[in-house]
Structure formats: C-alpha cells, structure tokens
C-alpha positions in Angstrom: -17.9 23.6 -3.0 -17.1 20.1 -4.2 -13.7 19.2 -5.6 -13.5 16.1 -7.8 -16.8 14.9 -6.5 -15.2 14.5 -3.0 -17.8 14.4 -0.3 -15.5 14.2 2.8 -11.9 14.6 3.6 -10.5 13.5 7.0 -7.0 14.4 8.0 -5.3 12.3 10.6 -2.3 13.6 12.7 1.1 12.6 11.4 2.1 9.1 12.1 -1.4 8.0 13.2 -3.0 5.2 11.2 -6.1 6.1 9.2 -9.3 4.7 10.7 -10.1 1.4 9.0 -13.3 1.7 7.1 -15.0 -1.2 5.3 -15.3 -0.9 1.6 -12.3 1.3 1.1 -9.1 1.1 -0.9 -5.8 2.3 0.5 -2.7 3.7 -1.1 0.4 4.0 1.1 3.6 5.8 0.5 6.4 7.5 2.4 4.6 9.6 5.0 1.1 9.2 3.8 -1.9 6.8 3.6 -5.0 7.5 1.6 -8.3 5.6 1.8 -11.0 5.9 -0.9 -14.5 4.4 -0.6 -14.9 1.5 -3.1 -18.3 -0.1 -2.3 -20.2 -0.4 -5.5 -17.5 1.4 -7.5 -14.6 -0.9 -7.9 -14.1 -4.6 -8.6 -12.9 -6.0 -5.3 -11.1 -8.9 -7.0 -9.2 -6.3 -9.1 -8.3 -4.4 -6.0 -7.1 -7.6 -4.3 -5.0 -8.4 -7.4 -3.5 -4.9 -7.4 -2.5 -5.3 -3.8 -1.0 -8.7 -4.5 1.1 -7.3 -7.3 2.3 -4.4 -5.1 3.1 -6.8 -2.3 5.2 -9.0 -4.6 7.2 -6.0 -5.8 7.8 -4.8 -2.2 8.8 -8.3 -1.1 11.2 -8.5 -4.0 12.7 -5.1 -3.1 13.0 -6.2 0.5 14.7 -9.4 -0.4 17.3 -7.6 -2.4 18.0 -5.1 0.4 18.1 -7.9 3.0 20.6 -9.8 0.9 22.7 -6.8 0.4 22.7 -5.7 4.0 23.3 -9.3 5.1 26.5 -9.5 3.0 29.4 -8.8 5.4 31.7 -7.7 2.5 29.1 -5.1 1.3 28.6 -3.8 4.9 32.4 -3.5 5.4 33.1 -1.7 2.1 30.0 0.5 1.6 29.9 4.1 2.8 27.9 4.5 6.0 25.4 6.7 4.1 24.6 4.0 1.7 24.0 1.4 4.4 21.8 3.9 6.4 19.9 4.7 3.2 19.3 1.0 2.5 18.3 0.3 6.1 15.8 3.2 6.0 14.4 2.0 2.7 14.0 -1.5 4.2 12.1 0.0 7.2 9.8 2.0 4.8 9.1 -1.1 2.8 8.3 -3.1 5.9 5.8 -0.5 7.0 4.2 -0.4 3.5 4.0 -4.2 3.4 2.2 -4.3 6.8 -0.3 -1.7 5.8 -1.0 -3.5 2.5 -1.4 -6.8 4.2 -3.9 -5.3 6.6 -5.8 -3.8 3.7 -5.8 -7.1 1.9 -7.2 -8.8 5.0 -9.9 -6.1 5.2 -10.9 -6.6 1.6 -11.0 -10.4 2.1 -13.2 -9.9 5.1 -15.5 -7.6 3.2 -15.8 -10.0 0.3 -16.7 -12.8 2.7 -19.3 -10.4 4.3 -21.2 -10.3 1.1 -20.1 -6.9 -0.2 -21.1 -6.6 -3.8 -18.5 -5.6 -6.3 -18.9 -4.2 -9.8 -17.1 -5.3 -12.9 -16.1 -1.8 -13.8 -12.8 -0.5 -12.6 -11.7 3.1 -12.8 -9.5 3.5 -15.8 -5.8 4.2 -15.3 -4.3 7.3 -16.8 -3.3 6.7 -20.3 -5.3 3.5 -20.5 -8.6 5.2 -21.4 
C-alpha cells in the first residue's frame, strides 16, 4: 500500500542525524528531521531562498535571546524557570541553525554538481 505516493520511509534512532542524501530537502524541528527527495521536483533556488529566510528568522530569534540572557539585570531578576526556558530555546535554535546551514551547503554543492531543477514548486497550503 502506498500512502501519499511515498515510496520509502526510513526511521533513524532518536538523536541520530538522518543520512545526508543528495537532492533532498530537509525540515528540522524540536526532536525531528525530515528529508524529502527533490531532484526534478523542486526549484533548488527556491529551496535555497526558503532556507535563507528560515535562517534569518532563527538568527534574529537567537540574537534576541542572547541579548536577553547577556543582560545581568534580566538574569538577576527573572525567575530561574524563565532563564532555563530561554537557554533551552537558544540551544534548540543553535541546533536547527547548524542543520539548516549543512542543508544549504548540500544544496549549493548539488547545484554546482549540475543537478537540474525545475521551475515548478509545490504549492503551499492555502496558496493554491
């Protein structure tokens, strides 16, 4: 039985990085990483732009957290739970940033290797 035209699903033990496969997109989140084959399906320039946009947001969020956690007055006055939550969020964002940067590098390497891209991108929900 095929679900959503999926040909293969590979589960990787918790915490282990997914195997890097050329021609794939990656989505990262708290506790998960998903790779989807893109070769011949997605515009690589569009995927690179999506990653750049996500990295910019992550870097902005990280900057705000670093500024907050670097403020001695905030650290003195804030409840310990708030500080720990912000530190954990900063660690999560750092991990996401590293994964996205690695994916961007992989895409750049693929583009340099002559991987063809198409001009059609999958439509986003609600953008038909």
